[in-house]
Backbone as XML, in Angstrom:
<?xml version="1.0"?>
<chain id="A" units="angstrom">
  <residue number="1" name="ASP">
    <atom name="N" x="0.898" y="-1.193" z="0.031"/>
    <atom name="CA" x="-0.043" y="-0.007" z="-0.069"/>
    <atom name="C" x="0.847" y="1.292" z="0.057"/>
  </residue>
  <residue number="2" name="LEU">
    <atom name="N" x="2.022" y="1.243" z="0.747"/>
    <atom name="CA" x="2.898" y="2.422" z="0.800"/>
    <atom name="C" x="3.501" y="2.572" z="-0.528"/>
  </residue>
  <residue number="3" name="LYS">
    <atom name="N" x="3.947" y="1.632" z="-1.165"/>
    <atom name="CA" x="4.631" y="1.734" z="-2.491"/>
    <atom name="C" x="3.601" y="2.319" z="-3.481"/>
  </residue>
  <residue number="4" name="ALA">
    <atom name="N" x="2.273" y="1.895" z="-3.427"/>
    <atom name="CA" x="1.289" y="2.430" z="-4.365"/>
    <atom name="C" x="1.120" y="3.773" z="-4.137"/>
  </residue>
  <residue number="5" name="LEU">
    <atom name="N" x="1.006" y="4.261" z="-2.783"/>
    <atom name="CA" x="0.835" y="5.659" z="-2.421"/>
    <atom name="C" x="1.956" y="6.516" z="-2.910"/>
  </residue>
  <residue number="6" name="ALA">
    <atom name="N" x="3.163" y="6.006" z="-2.667"/>
    <atom name="CA" x="4.323" y="6.696" z="-3.112"/>
    <atom name="C" x="4.325" y="6.944" z="-4.615"/>
  </residue>
  <residue number="7" name="GLU">
    <atom name="N" x="4.054" y="6.006" z="-5.383"/>
    <atom name="CA" x="3.848" y="6.082" z="-6.685"/>
    <atom name="C" x="2.799" y="7.134" z="-7.138"/>
  </residue>
  <residue number="8" name="THR">
    <atom name="N" x="1.642" y="7.061" z="-6.567"/>
    <atom name="CA" x="0.555" y="7.925" z="-6.807"/>
    <atom name="C" x="0.837" y="9.373" z="-6.534"/>
  </residue>
  <residue number="9" name="LEU">
    <atom name="N" x="1.659" y="9.643" z="-5.395"/>
    <atom name="CA" x="2.040" y="10.987" z="-4.993"/>
    <atom name="C" x="3.279" y="11.390" z="-5.634"/>
  </residue>
  <residue number="10" name="LYS">
    <atom name="N" x="3.928" y="10.548" z="-6.469"/>
    <atom name="CA" x="5.128" y="10.751" z="-7.154"/>
    <atom name="C" x="6.188" y="11.144" z="-6.243"/>
  </residue>
  <residue number="11" name="VAL">
    <atom name="N" x="6.289" y="10.448" z="-5.139"/>
    <atom name="CA" x="7.332" y="10.574" z="-4.064"/>
    <atom name="C" x="8.497" y="9.562" z="-4.404"/>
  </residue>
  <residue number="12" name="HIS">
    <atom name="N" x="9.725" y="10.119" z="-4.307"/>
    <atom name="CA" x="10.919" y="9.222" z="-4.475"/>
    <atom name="C" x="11.195" y="8.529" z="-3.055"/>
  </residue>
  <residue number="13" name="ALA">
    <atom name="N" x="10.913" y="7.265" z="-2.981"/>
    <atom name="CA" x="10.952" y="6.637" z="-1.639"/>
    <atom name="C" x="11.702" y="5.210" z="-1.977"/>
  </residue>
  <residue number="14" name="HIS">
    <atom name="N" x="12.556" y="4.807" z="-0.955"/>
    <atom name="CA" x="13.024" y="3.407" z="-1.036"/>
    <atom name="C" x="12.398" y="2.680" z="0.041"/>
  </residue>
  <residue number="15" name="PHE">
    <atom name="N" x="12.036" y="1.428" z="-0.290"/>
    <atom name="CA" x="11.450" y="0.504" z="0.800"/>
    <atom name="C" x="12.493" y="-0.587" z="0.962"/>
  </residue>
  <residue number="16" name="LEU">
    <atom name="N" x="13.186" y="-0.457" z="2.009"/>
    <atom name="CA" x="14.321" y="-1.326" z="2.132"/>
    <atom name="C" x="14.002" y="-2.731" z="2.804"/>
  </residue>
  <residue number="17" name="GLY">
    <atom name="N" x="12.975" y="-2.748" z="3.426"/>
    <atom name="CA" x="12.699" y="-4.143" z="4.127"/>
    <atom name="C" x="13.522" y="-4.373" z="5.306"/>
  </residue>
  <residue number="18" name="ALA">
    <atom name="N" x="13.561" y="-5.669" z="5.711"/>
    <atom name="CA" x="14.386" y="-5.958" z="6.946"/>
    <atom name="C" x="15.842" y="-5.828" z="6.570"/>
  </residue>
  <residue number="19" name="ARG">
    <atom name="N" x="16.584" y="-5.193" z="7.436"/>
    <atom name="CA" x="18.053" y="-5.113" z="7.218"/>
    <atom name="C" x="18.840" y="-5.527" z="8.367"/>
  </residue>
  <residue number="20" name="SER">
    <atom name="N" x="20.000" y="-6.104" z="8.193"/>
    <atom name="CA" x="20.925" y="-6.400" z="9.205"/>
    <atom name="C" x="22.079" y="-5.431" z="9.402"/>
  </residue>
  <residue number="21" name="ASP">
    <atom name="N" x="22.059" y="-4.399" z="8.573"/>
    <atom name="CA" x="23.153" y="-3.495" z="8.402"/>
    <atom name="C" x="22.758" y="-2.115" z="8.840"/>
  </residue>
  <residue number="22" name="VAL">
    <atom name="N" x="21.847" y="-1.876" z="9.759"/>
    <atom name="CA" x="21.240" y="-0.570" z="10.045"/>
    <atom name="C" x="22.252" y="0.345" z="10.516"/>
  </residue>
  <residue number="23" name="PRO">
    <atom name="N" x="23.180" y="0.057" z="11.380"/>
    <atom name="CA" x="24.205" y="0.934" z="11.952"/>
    <atom name="C" x="25.038" y="1.471" z="10.710"/>
  </residue>
  <residue number="24" name="LYS">
    <atom name="N" x="25.181" y="0.639" z="9.725"/>
    <atom name="CA" x="26.072" y="1.146" z="8.531"/>
    <atom name="C" x="25.269" y="2.053" z="7.683"/>
  </residue>
  <residue number="25" name="ILE">
    <atom name="N" x="23.984" y="1.822" z="7.555"/>
    <atom name="CA" x="23.234" y="2.746" z="6.549"/>
    <atom name="C" x="22.643" y="3.997" z="7.108"/>
  </residue>
  <residue number="26" name="LEU">
    <atom name="N" x="22.457" y="4.057" z="8.472"/>
    <atom name="CA" x="21.831" y="5.141" z="9.120"/>
    <atom name="C" x="22.569" y="6.495" z="8.747"/>
  </residue>
  <residue number="27" name="PRO">
    <atom name="N" x="23.816" y="6.546" z="8.799"/>
    <atom name="CA" x="24.561" y="7.914" z="8.461"/>
    <atom name="C" x="24.160" y="8.433" z="7.128"/>
  </residue>
  <residue number="28" name="ALA">
    <atom name="N" x="23.569" y="7.507" z="6.260"/>
    <atom name="CA" x="23.189" y="8.060" z="4.919"/>
    <atom name="C" x="21.827" y="8.794" z="4.935"/>
  </residue>
  <residue number="29" name="PHE">
    <atom name="N" x="21.103" y="8.667" z="6.021"/>
    <atom name="CA" x="19.731" y="9.293" z="6.178"/>
    <atom name="C" x="19.828" y="10.782" z="6.335"/>
  </residue>
  <residue number="30" name="ASP">
    <atom name="N" x="18.877" y="11.483" z="5.911"/>
    <atom name="CA" x="18.865" y="12.989" z="6.110"/>
    <atom name="C" x="18.241" y="13.188" z="7.496"/>
  </residue>
  <residue number="31" name="ALA">
    <atom name="N" x="17.296" y="12.442" z="7.958"/>
    <atom name="CA" x="16.638" y="12.558" z="9.278"/>
    <atom name="C" x="15.994" y="11.273" z="9.494"/>
  </residue>
  <residue number="32" name="PHE">
    <atom name="N" x="15.439" y="11.103" z="10.691"/>
    <atom name="CA" x="14.756" y="9.891" z="11.160"/>
    <atom name="C" x="13.382" y="10.332" z="11.850"/>
  </residue>
  <residue number="33" name="ALA">
    <atom name="N" x="12.494" y="9.477" z="11.379"/>
    <atom name="CA" x="11.125" y="9.783" z="12.059"/>
    <atom name="C" x="10.479" y="8.536" z="12.511"/>
  </residue>
  <residue number="34" name="LEU">
    <atom name="N" x="10.050" y="8.556" z="13.837"/>
    <atom name="CA" x="9.341" y="7.343" z="14.410"/>
    <atom name="C" x="7.939" y="7.812" z="14.844"/>
  </residue>
  <residue number="35" name="THR">
    <atom name="N" x="6.929" y="7.410" z="14.057"/>
    <atom name="CA" x="5.600" y="7.949" z="14.275"/>
    <atom name="C" x="4.685" y="6.855" z="14.902"/>
  </residue>
  <residue number="36" name="SER">
    <atom name="N" x="5.189" y="6.241" z="15.831"/>
    <atom name="CA" x="4.342" y="5.136" z="16.412"/>
    <atom name="C" x="3.216" y="5.695" z="17.300"/>
  </residue>
  <residue number="37" name="ARG">
    <atom name="N" x="2.368" y="4.898" z="17.608"/>
    <atom name="CA" x="1.151" y="5.238" z="18.521"/>
    <atom name="C" x="1.574" y="4.766" z="19.893"/>
  </residue>
  <residue number="38" name="TRP">
    <atom name="N" x="2.515" y="3.797" z="19.973"/>
    <atom name="CA" x="2.962" y="3.237" z="21.295"/>
    <atom name="C" x="4.406" y="2.797" z="21.076"/>
  </residue>
  <residue number="39" name="GLU">
    <atom name="N" x="5.212" y="3.014" z="22.105"/>
    <atom name="CA" x="6.594" y="2.580" z="22.113"/>
    <atom name="C" x="6.951" y="2.323" z="23.563"/>
  </residue>
  <residue number="40" name="GLY">
    <atom name="N" x="7.686" y="1.242" z="23.758"/>
    <atom name="CA" x="8.319" y="1.078" z="25.082"/>
    <atom name="C" x="9.678" y="1.707" z="25.078"/>
  </residue>
  <residue number="41" name="GLU">
    <atom name="N" x="10.599" y="0.897" z="24.720"/>
    <atom name="CA" x="12.068" y="1.504" z="24.625"/>
    <atom name="C" x="12.298" y="1.362" z="23.220"/>
  </residue>
  <residue number="42" name="PRO">
    <atom name="N" x="12.180" y="2.548" z="22.449"/>
    <atom name="CA" x="12.323" y="2.508" z="20.987"/>
    <atom name="C" x="13.803" y="2.489" z="20.544"/>
  </residue>
  <residue number="43" name="ILE">
    <atom name="N" x="14.263" y="1.217" z="20.360"/>
    <atom name="CA" x="15.612" y="1.000" z="20.033"/>
    <atom name="C" x="16.019" y="1.803" z="18.607"/>
  </residue>
  <residue number="44" name="ALA">
    <atom name="N" x="15.100" y="1.668" z="17.645"/>
    <atom name="CA" x="15.329" y="2.374" z="16.461"/>
    <atom name="C" x="15.659" y="3.835" z="16.682"/>
  </residue>
  <residue number="45" name="LEU">
    <atom name="N" x="14.991" y="4.396" z="17.484"/>
    <atom name="CA" x="15.088" y="5.901" z="17.817"/>
    <atom name="C" x="16.507" y="5.965" z="18.460"/>
  </residue>
  <residue number="46" name="LEU">
    <atom name="N" x="16.904" y="5.166" z="19.415"/>
    <atom name="CA" x="18.246" y="5.216" z="20.071"/>
    <atom name="C" x="19.308" y="5.109" z="18.981"/>
  </residue>
  <residue number="47" name="GLU">
    <atom name="N" x="19.193" y="4.105" z="18.010"/>
    <atom name="CA" x="20.142" y="3.892" z="17.066"/>
    <atom name="C" x="20.314" y="5.155" z="16.130"/>
  </residue>
  <residue number="48" name="ALA">
    <atom name="N" x="19.222" y="5.769" z="15.762"/>
    <atom name="CA" x="19.239" y="6.947" z="14.964"/>
    <atom name="C" x="19.835" y="8.188" z="15.638"/>
  </residue>
  <residue number="49" name="MET">
    <atom name="N" x="19.575" y="8.280" z="17.011"/>
    <atom name="CA" x="20.234" y="9.379" z="17.823"/>
    <atom name="C" x="21.651" y="9.092" z="17.867"/>
  </residue>
  <residue number="50" name="ALA">
    <atom name="N" x="22.012" y="7.828" z="18.108"/>
    <atom name="CA" x="23.515" y="7.467" z="18.226"/>
    <atom name="C" x="24.200" y="7.777" z="16.909"/>
  </residue>
  <residue number="51" name="ALA">
    <atom name="N" x="23.543" y="7.817" z="15.731"/>
    <atom name="CA" x="24.122" y="8.058" z="14.512"/>
    <atom name="C" x="24.254" y="9.676" z="14.263"/>
  </residue>
  <residue number="52" name="GLY">
    <atom name="N" x="23.686" y="10.261" z="15.258"/>
    <atom name="CA" x="23.673" y="11.877" z="15.109"/>
    <atom name="C" x="22.726" y="12.402" z="14.120"/>
  </residue>
  <residue number="53" name="LEU">
    <atom name="N" x="21.665" y="11.615" z="13.919"/>
    <atom name="CA" x="20.611" y="12.151" z="12.899"/>
    <atom name="C" x="19.682" y="13.091" z="13.594"/>
  </residue>
  <residue number="54" name="PRO">
    <atom name="N" x="19.237" y="14.041" z="12.924"/>
    <atom name="CA" x="18.073" y="14.900" z="13.480"/>
    <atom name="C" x="16.819" y="13.974" z="13.486"/>
  </residue>
  <residue number="55" name="CYS">
    <atom name="N" x="16.254" y="13.921" z="14.690"/>
    <atom name="CA" x="15.160" y="12.938" z="14.851"/>
    <atom name="C" x="13.775" y="13.588" z="15.360"/>
  </residue>
  <residue number="56" name="ILE">
    <atom name="N" x="12.793" y="13.017" z="14.842"/>
    <atom name="CA" x="11.437" y="13.319" z="15.316"/>
    <atom name="C" x="10.821" y="12.048" z="15.779"/>
  </residue>
  <residue number="57" name="ALA">
    <atom name="N" x="9.879" y="12.140" z="16.725"/>
    <atom name="CA" x="9.100" y="11.030" z="17.194"/>
    <atom name="C" x="7.779" y="11.506" z="17.731"/>
  </residue>
  <residue number="58" name="THR">
    <atom name="N" x="6.791" y="10.632" z="17.772"/>
    <atom name="CA" x="5.504" y="11.001" z="18.345"/>
    <atom name="C" x="5.814" y="10.754" z="19.716"/>
  </residue>
  <residue number="59" name="ALA">
    <atom name="N" x="4.991" y="11.614" z="20.634"/>
    <atom name="CA" x="5.185" y="11.719" z="21.995"/>
    <atom name="C" x="4.606" y="10.432" z="22.730"/>
  </residue>
  <residue number="60" name="THR">
    <atom name="N" x="5.177" y="9.247" z="22.428"/>
    <atom name="CA" x="4.797" y="8.087" z="23.169"/>
    <atom name="C" x="5.584" y="8.107" z="24.431"/>
  </residue>
  <residue number="61" name="GLU">
    <atom name="N" x="5.187" y="7.245" z="25.329"/>
    <atom name="CA" x="5.999" y="7.246" z="26.714"/>
    <atom name="C" x="7.395" y="7.048" z="26.450"/>
  </residue>
  <residue number="62" name="GLY">
    <atom name="N" x="7.658" y="5.981" z="25.651"/>
    <atom name="CA" x="9.046" y="5.605" z="25.453"/>
    <atom name="C" x="9.972" y="6.665" z="24.794"/>
  </residue>
  <residue number="63" name="ALA">
    <atom name="N" x="9.332" y="7.233" z="23.746"/>
    <atom name="CA" x="10.010" y="8.372" z="23.100"/>
    <atom name="C" x="10.343" y="9.561" z="23.959"/>
  </residue>
  <residue number="64" name="CYS">
    <atom name="N" x="9.309" y="9.884" z="24.797"/>
    <atom name="CA" x="9.502" y="11.062" z="25.684"/>
    <atom name="C" x="10.565" y="10.807" z="26.823"/>
  </residue>
  <residue number="65" name="GLU">
    <atom name="N" x="10.807" y="9.541" z="27.127"/>
    <atom name="CA" x="11.854" y="9.247" z="28.042"/>
    <atom name="C" x="13.239" y="9.463" z="27.372"/>
  </residue>
  <residue number="66" name="ILE">
    <atom name="N" x="13.330" y="9.297" z="26.147"/>
    <atom name="CA" x="14.647" y="9.403" z="25.422"/>
    <atom name="C" x="14.906" y="10.749" z="24.666"/>
  </residue>
  <residue number="67" name="LEU">
    <atom name="N" x="13.879" y="11.259" z="24.047"/>
    <atom name="CA" x="14.077" y="12.460" z="23.185"/>
    <atom name="C" x="13.524" y="13.641" z="24.008"/>
  </residue>
  <residue number="68" name="GLU">
    <atom name="N" x="14.354" y="14.727" z="24.000"/>
    <atom name="CA" x="13.902" y="15.917" z="24.667"/>
    <atom name="C" x="13.531" y="17.017" z="23.571"/>
  </residue>
  <residue number="69" name="ASP">
    <atom name="N" x="12.286" y="17.394" z="23.613"/>
    <atom name="CA" x="11.727" y="18.226" z="22.573"/>
    <atom name="C" x="12.581" y="19.470" z="22.451"/>
  </residue>
  <residue number="70" name="ASN">
    <atom name="N" x="12.860" y="19.819" z="21.237"/>
    <atom name="CA" x="13.650" y="20.961" z="20.836"/>
    <atom name="C" x="14.994" y="21.105" z="21.398"/>
  </residue>
  <residue number="71" name="ILE">
    <atom name="N" x="15.563" y="19.981" z="22.009"/>
    <atom name="CA" x="16.873" y="19.917" z="22.539"/>
    <atom name="C" x="17.629" y="18.737" z="21.691"/>
  </residue>
  <residue number="72" name="THR">
    <atom name="N" x="17.114" y="17.608" z="21.770"/>
    <atom name="CA" x="17.745" y="16.468" z="21.221"/>
    <atom name="C" x="16.983" y="15.995" z="19.986"/>
  </residue>
  <residue number="73" name="GLY">
    <atom name="N" x="15.967" y="16.692" z="19.582"/>
    <atom name="CA" x="14.976" y="16.365" z="18.560"/>
    <atom name="C" x="13.707" y="16.985" z="18.647"/>
  </residue>
  <residue number="74" name="TRP">
    <atom name="N" x="12.634" y="16.457" z="17.992"/>
    <atom name="CA" x="11.379" y="17.035" z="18.018"/>
    <atom name="C" x="10.392" y="15.929" z="18.249"/>
  </residue>
  <residue number="75" name="LEU">
    <atom name="N" x="9.491" y="16.319" z="19.208"/>
    <atom name="CA" x="8.309" y="15.424" z="19.486"/>
    <atom name="C" x="7.008" y="16.070" z="18.882"/>
  </residue>
  <residue number="76" name="ALA">
    <atom name="N" x="6.173" y="15.259" z="18.468"/>
    <atom name="CA" x="4.898" y="15.624" z="17.943"/>
    <atom name="C" x="3.703" y="14.883" z="18.622"/>
  </residue>
  <residue number="77" name="PRO">
    <atom name="N" x="2.628" y="15.357" z="18.870"/>
    <atom name="CA" x="1.506" y="14.640" z="19.422"/>
    <atom name="C" x="1.063" y="13.314" z="18.523"/>
  </residue>
  <residue number="78" name="ILE">
    <atom name="N" x="0.885" y="12.301" z="19.233"/>
    <atom name="CA" x="0.505" y="11.094" z="18.448"/>
    <atom name="C" x="-0.773" y="11.293" z="17.522"/>
  </residue>
  <residue number="79" name="GLY">
    <atom name="N" x="-0.494" y="10.893" z="16.269"/>
    <atom name="CA" x="-1.630" y="11.040" z="15.333"/>
    <atom name="C" x="-1.885" y="12.441" z="14.696"/>
  </residue>
  <residue number="80" name="ASP">
    <atom name="N" x="-1.016" y="13.385" z="15.165"/>
    <atom name="CA" x="-1.216" y="14.793" z="14.592"/>
    <atom name="C" x="-0.424" y="14.946" z="13.324"/>
  </residue>
  <residue number="81" name="ILE">
    <atom name="N" x="-0.909" y="14.673" z="12.239"/>
    <atom name="CA" x="-0.145" y="14.798" z="11.029"/>
    <atom name="C" x="0.532" y="16.174" z="10.738"/>
  </residue>
  <residue number="82" name="PRO">
    <atom name="N" x="-0.224" y="17.288" z="10.890"/>
    <atom name="CA" x="0.300" y="18.572" z="10.718"/>
    <atom name="C" x="1.454" y="18.733" z="11.641"/>
  </residue>
  <residue number="83" name="ALA">
    <atom name="N" x="1.477" y="18.436" z="12.888"/>
    <atom name="CA" x="2.553" y="18.564" z="13.862"/>
    <atom name="C" x="3.811" y="17.669" z="13.408"/>
  </residue>
  <residue number="84" name="ILE">
    <atom name="N" x="3.446" y="16.412" z="13.025"/>
    <atom name="CA" x="4.519" y="15.497" z="12.599"/>
    <atom name="C" x="5.195" y="16.182" z="11.329"/>
  </residue>
  <residue number="85" name="THR">
    <atom name="N" x="4.398" y="16.607" z="10.439"/>
    <atom name="CA" x="4.949" y="17.247" z="9.215"/>
    <atom name="C" x="5.819" y="18.450" z="9.569"/>
  </residue>
  <residue number="86" name="GLN">
    <atom name="N" x="5.332" y="19.323" z="10.423"/>
    <atom name="CA" x="6.115" y="20.465" z="10.839"/>
    <atom name="C" x="7.442" y="20.000" z="11.563"/>
  </residue>
  <residue number="87" name="ALA">
    <atom name="N" x="7.440" y="18.955" z="12.393"/>
    <atom name="CA" x="8.605" y="18.506" z="12.982"/>
    <atom name="C" x="9.620" y="17.872" z="12.058"/>
  </residue>
  <residue number="88" name="LEU">
    <atom name="N" x="9.059" y="17.161" z="11.073"/>
    <atom name="CA" x="10.029" y="16.555" z="10.067"/>
    <atom name="C" x="10.617" y="17.696" z="9.152"/>
  </residue>
  <residue number="89" name="SER">
    <atom name="N" x="9.896" y="18.788" z="8.958"/>
    <atom name="CA" x="10.404" y="19.792" z="8.251"/>
    <atom name="C" x="11.578" y="20.508" z="8.932"/>
  </residue>
  <residue number="90" name="LYS">
    <atom name="N" x="11.417" y="20.606" z="10.319"/>
    <atom name="CA" x="12.511" y="21.186" z="11.046"/>
    <atom name="C" x="13.643" y="20.207" z="11.031"/>
  </residue>
  <residue number="91" name="ALA">
    <atom name="N" x="13.438" y="18.951" z="11.092"/>
    <atom name="CA" x="14.564" y="17.900" z="11.053"/>
    <atom name="C" x="15.225" y="17.866" z="9.723"/>
  </residue>
  <residue number="92" name="LEU">
    <atom name="N" x="14.489" y="18.156" z="8.626"/>
    <atom name="CA" x="15.089" y="18.110" z="7.251"/>
    <atom name="C" x="15.868" y="19.438" z="6.991"/>
  </residue>
  <residue number="93" name="TYR">
    <atom name="N" x="15.202" y="20.528" z="7.415"/>
    <atom name="CA" x="15.640" y="21.896" z="6.823"/>
    <atom name="C" x="15.953" y="22.985" z="7.863"/>
  </residue>
  <residue number="94" name="GLY">
    <atom name="N" x="15.661" y="22.675" z="9.188"/>
    <atom name="CA" x="15.770" y="23.646" z="10.154"/>
    <atom name="C" x="17.238" y="24.005" z="10.484"/>
  </residue>
  <residue number="95" name="GLU">
    <atom name="N" x="17.355" y="25.310" z="10.904"/>
    <atom name="CA" x="18.737" y="25.710" z="11.181"/>
    <atom name="C" x="19.378" y="25.054" z="12.382"/>
  </residue>
  <residue number="96" name="HIS">
    <atom name="N" x="18.680" y="24.223" z="13.297"/>
    <atom name="CA" x="19.267" y="23.544" z="14.447"/>
    <atom name="C" x="19.411" y="22.049" z="14.139"/>
  </residue>
  <residue number="97" name="ARG">
    <atom name="N" x="19.183" y="21.617" z="12.913"/>
    <atom name="CA" x="19.100" y="20.167" z="12.580"/>
    <atom name="C" x="20.401" y="19.429" z="12.997"/>
  </residue>
  <residue number="98" name="PHE">
    <atom name="N" x="21.518" y="20.123" z="12.692"/>
    <atom name="CA" x="22.825" y="19.452" z="12.918"/>
    <atom name="C" x="23.245" y="19.418" z="14.410"/>
  </residue>
  <residue number="99" name="THR">
    <atom name="N" x="22.931" y="20.647" z="15.005"/>
    <atom name="CA" x="23.286" y="20.701" z="16.552"/>
    <atom name="C" x="22.322" y="19.887" z="17.287"/>
  </residue>
  <residue number="100" name="GLN">
    <atom name="N" x="21.074" y="19.685" z="16.888"/>
    <atom name="CA" x="20.197" y="18.711" z="17.675"/>
    <atom name="C" x="20.701" y="17.273" z="17.399"/>
  </residue>
  <residue number="101" name="GLY">
    <atom name="N" x="21.072" y="17.016" z="16.212"/>
    <atom name="CA" x="21.596" y="15.614" z="15.905"/>
    <atom name="C" x="22.798" y="15.278" z="16.740"/>
  </residue>
  <residue number="102" name="GLN">
    <atom name="N" x="23.642" y="16.306" z="16.980"/>
    <atom name="CA" x="24.807" y="15.986" z="17.759"/>
    <atom name="C" x="24.389" y="15.969" z="19.324"/>
  </residue>
  <residue number="103" name="ALA">
    <atom name="N" x="23.392" y="16.744" z="19.689"/>
    <atom name="CA" x="22.950" y="16.690" z="21.082"/>
    <atom name="C" x="22.283" y="15.221" z="21.248"/>
  </residue>
  <residue number="104" name="ALA">
    <atom name="N" x="21.563" y="14.724" z="20.366"/>
    <atom name="CA" x="20.928" y="13.527" z="20.522"/>
    <atom name="C" x="21.985" y="12.385" z="20.674"/>
  </residue>
  <residue number="105" name="ARG">
    <atom name="N" x="23.019" y="12.540" z="19.856"/>
    <atom name="CA" x="24.217" y="11.503" z="19.931"/>
    <atom name="C" x="24.791" y="11.548" z="21.339"/>
  </residue>
  <residue number="106" name="GLN">
    <atom name="N" x="25.079" y="12.716" z="21.844"/>
    <atom name="CA" x="25.644" y="12.861" z="23.223"/>
    <atom name="C" x="24.690" y="12.267" z="24.325"/>
  </residue>
  <residue number="107" name="ALA">
    <atom name="N" x="23.314" y="12.488" z="24.060"/>
    <atom name="CA" x="22.372" y="12.147" z="25.044"/>
    <atom name="C" x="22.393" y="10.463" z="25.137"/>
  </residue>
  <residue number="108" name="VAL">
    <atom name="N" x="22.499" y="9.821" z="24.042"/>
    <atom name="CA" x="22.478" y="8.404" z="23.986"/>
    <atom name="C" x="23.799" y="7.722" z="24.450"/>
  </residue>
  <residue number="109" name="LEU">
    <atom name="N" x="24.923" y="8.456" z="24.396"/>
    <atom name="CA" x="26.247" y="7.695" z="24.807"/>
    <atom name="C" x="26.088" y="7.278" z="26.204"/>
  </residue>
  <residue number="110" name="GLY">
    <atom name="N" x="25.436" y="7.912" z="27.054"/>
    <atom name="CA" x="25.255" y="7.472" z="28.350"/>
    <atom name="C" x="24.306" y="6.250" z="28.614"/>
  </residue>
  <residue number="111" name="ARG">
    <atom name="N" x="23.584" y="5.890" z="27.416"/>
    <atom name="CA" x="22.751" y="4.716" z="27.533"/>
    <atom name="C" x="23.353" y="3.473" z="26.967"/>
  </residue>
  <residue number="112" name="SER">
    <atom name="N" x="24.656" y="3.492" z="26.720"/>
    <atom name="CA" x="25.353" y="2.121" z="26.188"/>
    <atom name="C" x="25.127" y="1.078" z="27.213"/>
  </residue>
  <residue number="113" name="TYR">
    <atom name="N" x="25.387" y="-0.145" z="26.740"/>
    <atom name="CA" x="25.216" y="-1.221" z="27.708"/>
    <atom name="C" x="26.435" y="-1.058" z="28.798"/>
  </residue>
  <residue number="114" name="GLN">
    <atom name="N" x="27.549" y="-0.618" z="28.370"/>
    <atom name="CA" x="28.561" y="-0.452" z="29.353"/>
    <atom name="C" x="28.177" y="0.615" z="30.273"/>
  </residue>
  <residue number="115" name="ALA">
    <atom name="N" x="27.728" y="1.783" z="29.968"/>
    <atom name="CA" x="27.284" y="2.831" z="30.827"/>
    <atom name="C" x="26.260" y="2.278" z="31.734"/>
  </residue>
  <residue number="116" name="LEU">
    <atom name="N" x="25.241" y="1.635" z="31.232"/>
    <atom name="CA" x="24.097" y="1.159" z="32.102"/>
    <atom name="C" x="24.647" y="0.100" z="33.074"/>
  </residue>
  <residue number="117" name="ALA">
    <atom name="N" x="25.608" y="-0.832" z="32.589"/>
    <atom name="CA" x="26.138" y="-1.746" z="33.528"/>
    <atom name="C" x="26.871" y="-1.110" z="34.610"/>
  </residue>
  <residue number="118" name="ASN">
    <atom name="N" x="27.675" y="-0.013" z="34.300"/>
    <atom name="CA" x="28.316" y="0.692" z="35.417"/>
    <atom name="C" x="27.413" y="1.227" z="36.361"/>
  </residue>
  <residue number="119" name="LYS">
    <atom name="N" x="26.275" y="1.798" z="35.906"/>
    <atom name="CA" x="25.396" y="2.353" z="36.846"/>
    <atom name="C" x="24.870" y="1.392" z="37.857"/>
  </residue>
  <residue number="120" name="VAL">
    <atom name="N" x="24.465" y="0.133" z="37.277"/>
    <atom name="CA" x="23.936" y="-0.872" z="38.194"/>
    <atom name="C" x="25.049" y="-1.465" z="39.062"/>
  </residue>
  <residue number="121" name="LEU">
    <atom name="N" x="26.307" y="-1.546" z="38.670"/>
    <atom name="CA" x="27.309" y="-1.931" z="39.531"/>
    <atom name="C" x="27.626" y="-0.833" z="40.722"/>
  </residue>
  <residue number="122" name="ASP">
    <atom name="N" x="27.584" y="0.397" z="40.226"/>
    <atom name="CA" x="27.668" y="1.474" z="41.257"/>
    <atom name="C" x="26.665" y="1.437" z="42.327"/>
  </residue>
  <residue number="123" name="CYS">
    <atom name="N" x="25.369" y="1.092" z="41.826"/>
    <atom name="CA" x="24.246" y="0.976" z="42.826"/>
    <atom name="C" x="24.434" y="-0.270" z="43.829"/>
  </residue>
  <residue number="124" name="TYR">
    <atom name="N" x="24.846" y="-1.337" z="43.193"/>
    <atom name="CA" x="25.156" y="-2.469" z="44.056"/>
    <atom name="C" x="26.310" y="-2.236" z="44.962"/>
  </residue>
  <residue number="125" name="THR">
    <atom name="N" x="27.387" y="-1.675" z="44.470"/>
    <atom name="CA" x="28.546" y="-1.356" z="45.346"/>
    <atom name="C" x="28.203" y="-0.485" z="46.531"/>
  </residue>
  <residue number="126" name="SER">
    <atom name="N" x="27.299" y="0.502" z="46.217"/>
    <atom name="CA" x="26.915" y="1.465" z="47.384"/>
    <atom name="C" x="26.174" y="0.739" z="48.440"/>
  </residue>
  <residue number="127" name="ILE">
    <atom name="N" x="25.312" y="-0.181" z="47.964"/>
    <atom name="CA" x="24.587" y="-1.078" z="48.881"/>
    <atom name="C" x="25.350" y="-1.885" z="49.698"/>
  </residue>
  <residue number="128" name="VAL">
    <atom name="N" x="26.291" y="-2.610" z="49.062"/>
    <atom name="CA" x="27.183" y="-3.552" z="49.849"/>
    <atom name="C" x="28.207" y="-2.786" z="50.829"/>
  </residue>
  <residue number="129" name="VAL">
    <atom name="N" x="28.709" y="-1.778" z="50.211"/>
    <atom name="CA" x="29.774" y="-1.041" z="51.017"/>
    <atom name="C" x="29.183" y="-0.161" z="52.054"/>
  </residue>
  <residue number="130" name="ASN">
    <atom name="N" x="27.932" y="0.409" z="51.865"/>
    <atom name="CA" x="27.297" y="1.343" z="52.720"/>
    <atom name="C" x="25.892" y="0.757" z="53.113"/>
  </residue>
  <residue number="131" name="PRO">
    <atom name="N" x="25.709" y="-0.353" z="53.761"/>
    <atom name="CA" x="24.348" y="-0.917" z="53.891"/>
    <atom name="C" x="23.449" y="-0.009" z="54.713"/>
  </residue>
</chain>
């Protein structure tokens, strides 16, 4: 259905299907949009942020925990097509698209497996050392 719609609208789009090389191809993107109605921990958004892409997401609970509106990307209300379009326009053409992409990258560096493991270890250490 999406391919047919893209053809009808004369939109140049690539439908890549399932990929195993996402970290390799993300830097080729101009921006990243996650327009879900629900998200837990949106790994795709974390990957796009780690790649330094300007990102937009709908304001699901998971996205709101990760993306800070107008700081590390843009949030739009769920299902609000005009707001999503406006946010995507900022991500593609806005004057802060590169600085927000870099802010997004910095924000997720602290969410690496190693960083999270260190936080858990620090917590356990504080309990054992200072019961």
